[in-house]
N, C-alpha and C positions, 0 to 999 in steps of 0.2 A: 844512685849509690856507686861509689868508685870501686875499682878492684881492691879488695882487702879491707873494706869498711866504709863508714860514712865519709863521704867526701864530695868535692865539687871541682869543676874545671875552672882554672884561672890562668889566663895567658897560655891556653892550650895544654896545660899540665894538670894532673890530678893532685889536689891538695886535700889533706885530711882536715875534717872539722874538729877543732879542739872542743872538748866539753868538760865541764866540771859540775859537781853536785853542790848546791848551796842550800843552807837551811835559813829560811827567812822567818823572823819573829813577828807574828801578827797579833795585834790586840783583839781580844774577844770580850764578850760580856763578863766572862768569869776570870779573866786574866790574859794570858798570852799562850798562843800555840806556836809550835815550830812547824812550818810548812815547807816541804821539799820543793826545790826548783832546780831544773837542769838548765845550765847556761851553755849554749852552743855558739862558738865564735869562728868567724871566717877572716880572711884577709881584709874584708871590707868593714866588718863589725859583727855584732851579734845577730843571730837568726831570730826574727821577730814574728814568725808565723802565728804564734799563740795570741798575738795582739790584733790579728787581721781576720776579716770575714771573707768568705768565698774563695779560699785558697784551694786550688785544684791539687789533687794527689800528684806528688812528684815535684811540685813547685815549692821553692824556698825563697824567702826574702830576708836579706841582711840589711841592716840599717847603718849607714854612715852618718854619724851625728856627733856633735860636740857634747860632752867632753870625751866620748868613747874613742874617737880616732886619734886624739892628741893627748895621750896619757903622760907625756913627759912634762907638761906644763899645766898647772892648775890655777884657777882664779885666786885661791887662798894664798898662793905665793905672792901674787901681785898685791893682794889686800894687805898682807903683813908688811910688805915693803912700802906701800902707800901710807900706812899708819905710822911708820918710823921716819918718813920724810921730814926734813926740817925746813924746806922751802919749796916754792912752786916748781923749780927745775927738777929737784929730786922727785917730787910727786909725779911729774909728767913722765920721767924715766921709769919709775915704778909702775905707773898705770899702763905702760906699753906691754906689760906681761899679762894683762887682763884677758880672759878667754870667753867666759860665758856666765851669765846671760849678757846680751848686748845692752849697753846703757849709754846715756849721754852724761858726761861728767863736766861740771863747772867747778873750778878750784881756784884758790888764791892763797897768799901767804901774808904774814904780818908786815912785809915791806911793800905791799901794794901790787905785787905781781899777780896777774890773773891769767887763766887759760880755760880752754874748752877742748874736749877730746871725745870722739865717738869711740867707745871701748867695745871691742868684739873681735872674735876670731872669725873672719869671713873667708870661706874656702874659695880657692881659685878653681873654677870648673874646667874640665877638660875642653880643649879647643873643639873637639868633635861632638861635644855633648849637645844633642838635638833638643833636649828639654830644659837645659840650663838649670837643672836641679829642682824643677817644679813638679816632678813626679818620679815614679820608679823608672830605673834604667837598667840596661843589661849590665850585670856586675861581673861578667866573666873576663873582662879585659882591664888591665891596669891603666891603659890609655884612656879609659872612660872614667877612672876614679879621680878624686880630688887631687890636684897637683901641688897642693900646699896651701898656704894662707897668705892673704894680702898683708904685707909688712905693716907694722904699727905706724911707721912714719908716712905711709901713703893713705892712711885713714883720715877722714875729716878732723881737723884740729887747728887751733890757733893759740899762740902764747904771746903775751904782751901786746894786745891789740892797740892800734892807734887810738888815742883817746883814753886808754887805760880802763875801759869798762866792758863788761859782758853782761847780758841779761838772758834769763831762761824762764819760761813759764810752763815747763813740763810738756812741751810739744816738740814735734820734729823740727830741728833747726833748719 
């Protein structure tokens, strides 16, 4: 606990945990019930202790995950732009805004232009990240946090391939 309330140390400074009360509508055999839920949020993301087992007293776990940490962009924005695209080039541009879940996308237009793109928001891990994101890490330093996302133009993709054809059989390309 920090001086003055619920808090945590981040980059050597005390930060307050923000919290809000939510009411979640849950279906029951007789209809619906309103179930209270406290959402506690840190610089990294929400505290998820209630989802974990064997948490020691005084330990708190925050989750950095999509779409929680990138709330300025949502997949629905890309989806709507993809739906209004009139050709493969517009579709590819719109698809670059896709966030989550990660998907393999093969597309084409009525003029014969085809393309493939791996659509996902892939975090750039901190250079000093010893675990590379494969497990929980110290969340008290911004230098250990995600440093952003791999730009869409650096993700696997091809447009207008030589020979003019692409194939997919729902497997990893």
